[in-house]
N, C-alpha and C positions, 0 to 999 in steps of 0.2 A: 718203683714208687719215685716219682717227679720232685722237683723242690718244692713247687706249689704244693703239693699234698704234705711234705714233711713240714713246711711252714704253719700250715693251717695245723696238722697235730699239735705243734709244740705251742703253738699259739692257744688252741684250747688249753692244752695240759698246763699251761703257765697261768692261765686265768683262774682255771680250778682251783690251782694251789694259792694264789693272791687273794681272790674274792673269797675262797673258802675260808682263808686264815683270817680275813678281814671279819666275816660272818661269826667266827669263832671266838676271835678277842671281843665283839662287840655283844654277843649274845650271853656267852658263857663265861668267858674268863674276867671281864671287867665287871660283870655283877657279882662273882664269887669272890673278887677282892675286894668290893665295896661292902661285901657282908662278911668280910673277916672269915672267910671258909678256906683261904689260903695262909692265913695267920694274921697278925695283929698288924705287922709290918707292911702296910698296901704298898709302899714304895718298892721295899725289896721283892715281894711277890711280883708285881710289874716289872721290875728290871730281871729277874731271872726269866721270865717269860718272852718279854720283848727281846731281849738279846739272842736269844735261840732263833724267833720267827722273822726279827728284821732282816737278815740275810738271805733267809727263803724269799721273803718279798722281794729285796731288791733285786734278784737274782730273775724271779718270776717277771718281775716290770721290765728288766732288760730283755728277756726272750718274748716278751709279748710286744714292746716297740719294735725292736730287728725285725720280729716274724711279720706283725702289721704292715710295717713300710715296705718291706719285701714282697708281701701280698698284692699292696698296693700299685707297687711297681710291674710286676710281674704280670698282673691283671689290665694295667693300664686304667686304674680306677679312679684317677686324679680329677677327674670332672664329676665325679659325685661331690665333692667338696664346694662345686659352684651351686648346688641345688640343695635347697630347704627339705625336699621330697626326703634326701640321704640325711637327716638330721642324725640319726644313729651314729652315721659316720662320723662327724663332729663331735658327738657326745663321745664315743669311744675315743678319742684324741685328748679330749677335755681331761675326761676320768684319770687316763694315762698320765696326762701331763701333772695333773692336781696329784696324784701319788706320786709320781716321778720325784716334784720338786719336793713334796712333804717329805718322803724316805730319804730323797737324797743332800737335800739342803736344809729346810726346817727342822726336821726332827734331831739329826747331829748337830750342826750349830747354832739353833738356838733353844729348844727344847730341852735337850739334854743340859745345857748349859742352866740353865733355870729350875731345871725339872725339881731339884731336891729343894730349892728355895719355896716354889711354889706348892709342892706337896707338904712340905713341913708345915708351912704359914696355916693351911687349911685343907688336910686330905679331902675329905667328903666334896669339897666345893672343886677341888682340882679334879678328883676322878668323876665326880658329876658331869663336868666340862668335857672331860675327856671321853666319856661313854658319849654324850651327845653328839660330837663331833664325829665319833665313829658311826653313830646311828645315822648320821646324813650322810656320810659319806657310802655306807653301805646303801640306804636308800638309792642314791644316785646310780652306784654301780649296778644295782638290779633293775633300775631302769633302762639302763645302759643297755644290761646285756637283753633284756627283753625286746628292747627294739632292735638291735642288732642281729639277734636271731629270727626275730620274725621279718625284719626287712631282708637280711641276705637270704630267707626263703622265700621271696615272693611276696609277703603283705604289704601292702600300701597302706601309708599313713597318710591318707589325703583324702580330697572329691574324688 
């Protein structure tokens, strides 16, 4: 198996873990927390789950970035970033950057410092907003995955 195949396999596996986790958090865990299905202490339930998934997501983000960069370089695909027809290439990098900044900067250095204060002040409002952000991120991720899979298999998004 050559390096490009290994990179592609790692890339897809990491995306499945990462975006699958986002889907699980968005559609199952946050609604269960908001309905108190995981106990009355919403913040405690969220922290218990988030702590376990955060490092999985961070690891997946690193693998996705490294394997994606490797594939672009190995296949010499840099010129695709000059064409709007390959919008899904831009979207993949954009989603990756959004999550990388969110997981490595915003969440540990900004959100965690304010989490308890925000959640304590109005837990329903905080978790409603958190779930909305997750829905937006999930929707953007799924659109990107759709475009990337279709585009990389020859579907042309244009005239």
